[in-house]
N, C-alpha and C positions, 0 to 999 in steps of 0.2 A: 875354670871351666865355663865355656860359653853355653848359654841356654836361650832358647827362643821359642815362641809360639809357633804351633804348626799352622800352616795356611793351605787352604784348599786351592785347586787350580782356578776356580772361578773368582777368587779374590784377587787375581792379578788383572782382571778386566777393569779398565779405568772407570771410576765412578760407580762401581757396582756395589760396594760394601754399604753405602748409605742411600742407595737408589732402589727403594723397594718396588717402585713401578717397573724398573727394568728387571728385577728379580722375578716379579710376578709374570712378566711377558716371557722370559726365558723358561720359567717353569711350565707355563701353558703350552708354549711351542714345543718343548721337549716331550710332554705329554701327548700332544698330538702326533709328533713323529713316531713315537714308540707305538701308539695306537694304529697309526696308518701302516707301519711296518708289519704289525701283527696281522692286520687285514690282508695285506699284500702277500704275505707268506701263506696264509690259509687259502687264499684265492688260488695261489700256485699249487699248493699240495692237493686241494679238494676240487679245484676247478669250479668252485661255487662259493657263494658267500653265505650259504645256509648255516654251516656250523658257526661261523663268526656271529651271525645274527642271533643264533640260539644261545651261545655260551658267553658272549662278551657284551653285546648291546643291552640286553635285559638287566645285567648286573651293574652297569654304569649309568644308562640313560634313565631319565624320569619316565615311568610308565603311565598308562591310564589308571584311573581311579580303582578299577577292580584288582589290580595287580600291586598296588602300592603296599599292602600289608606284607606281601612275600618279598618285596624289594625296597624296604623302607630306607635302607642306607643310600639309596640313589638320590635322596634329597641333598646329600653332601657331596655326591660325585658328579652329578650331571653337568654342573657349571665349570668343571675342571677339563672337559673334553669337547672336541668338536667331531662331527662325523668324519670318518677317514678320507672320504672323497670331497671334503669341503675345505680345501686349501685356501680358496679366495675368501671364503667366509671367515676363516681363522685370521687371514691377512687383515681384512677390514676390521675385525674385532680388536686386534691388537692396536691398530691405528687409533681407534676410538678409546681404547683403554689407555694408551699413552696420553691421548688429548686430555682427558678428564682426570686421570690419575696424577699427571704432573701438576695440575692446579691444586689437588688435594695435598700432594707432597709438598708444594711450596707454602701453602697456607697453613696447614695443620701439622706437617712434618712427616717424615717417612714411616713412623710407627703406626699411623692411622690407616695406611693404604690396605694392607693385607687384611686386618680385622674387618674393615668396612666391606671389602669384597666378599669375604666369608659370610658376614651377616646378611648381605644383600641376596646372595644366591640361595641361602637357606630359606629366608623369609619369602623370596620369590617363589620357591617350590611349595612353601605352605600355602601361598595364595593360589597356586596353580591347582592344587588337589581339590579344594571345594569349588574353584571356579569351573571344573568340569560339570558341576551339577546345575549351573545357571541354564534354564531352559530357553536359550536364544540360538537360533540356527545361524550362527555367524561363522562361517568357514568350517572346514573339516578338521575334526580333532586328529592330531597325528598319533601314531601308535607310541612313539617315543620322542622325548624332547632332550636335546643336548645343547650345550653352548653357554657362554658367560653373559648372555644378554641382560639378565636380571642384575648381575653384578655391575656391569658397565653402566646400566641405567641408574643404579643406585649411586655410582660415583659421579654421574652427571648431575643428579638431584643434589648430592651432598656439595659439589663444587659450587652449584648456583646458590645454594643456602649459605655457604660460608662466605662467598665473595660475589654477590649479585651484580656487581658493577665491573667485573673482570672482563677484559677484552684481549683478543688475540691480535697482535700487531703483525701484519703481512708487509708492512712498509712504513716509511716515515710518517705518512698521513692516513693510511688506510688500515682499518681494524675492524674486527668482527666481534660483536658482544657474545660472551659466553652463554647467555640465555638463549640467543639465537641458535648457536651451534647445538646446544642441548635439545632445543625444539626440533631441529632438523633430525637429529639422531632418533628422537622419539617417533617422529613421523615415519622415518625409514624402517624402524623396527616394527611398527604396526603394519606397514605394507608388506614387509618381508614375512610377517607371520601368516599372510594369507587371510588376514582379517578374522583369524581364529580367536574367538573371545576368551578362552582359557589361557591361551599364550599371551594375549594382551593383558589379562589380569595378572599373570606371572611377572611380566615386565613392570607393570604398575606397582606390584608388591615390592619389587626390587628398588624402584624409585622411592616408594614410601619409606622403606628401610633406610635408604641413603639420607633422606630428609630428616628422619628421627635421629639418626646417628649424628648428623651435623648439628642439630639443635641441642643434644646432649653435650656434644663437644664445646659448643658456644657457651653453655651454662657452666662449664668447668668440669664436667664428668669426662671420664676416659673409658669408654665401653670396651676397648680392645686390650687394655693393659693386662687383664687376666690371661690372655693368650700368651703373652710374652713371659709372664711369671711362670706359667705351666711349662712352656718349652725350656725355660732355663732350669726348672726343677728336673725335668726329664734328662736334660743334657748333663747336669751335675750327677746324676745317678749313673749314667753310663760312661762318663768321661773319667779315665784313670787319673789319680792325683800324682803330681810330680813327687819324686822321692826327695826327702830333706836330709837323707844320711850323708855321711862323708865317705870318701873312697880313699883307700890307701894303695899306694903304688909300690 
């Protein structure tokens, strides 16, 4: 009797199995597509975005300080979505994510990419909440914040920390230092924030998390391994075991 392991459709994409950067990009892109489709359907049905803004955005995006107690889970969800009308923002975010994530994957291995991203978006949110209390009139505070900027900034910081001398070669003799690319990204994120100080603090928090994660990794610690142990344990509970009995004909 022939036996074999079940394979998902995504497993047939070349290089996907051990490429967690690509897996993360696909996940974030699918999340955006579903989110945008939901927005489009509600716009067609209600001829307005009021219901979408009332039922969906507050339960996914990171709110202002006064509402964080009622929507505390958005600390974990805000970094997984982009605003439904922000396709080009998503596109640029995925390019930057691939740029820095591929360096992390090459230097530290594919198992470090997703835990690093998760840590950075969570710590970025934790920085954003008290950052709203800083009495500096620098930019208008947005009602909601979404997007993986803190996670990508964390990857940039981690990549620079792990391999500060890394260079992107665009030709046989022309290359760009990773540090310069990370600096350009940080500058662009500050400008894109509208110079809003709490958002800048959030991005800086993600960068600090990436720096700390990389330092722990270089010291021999593996801060993300518990996530894989947890997912394996959950998968073991819900995956049916193969029967070892014999069959008579």
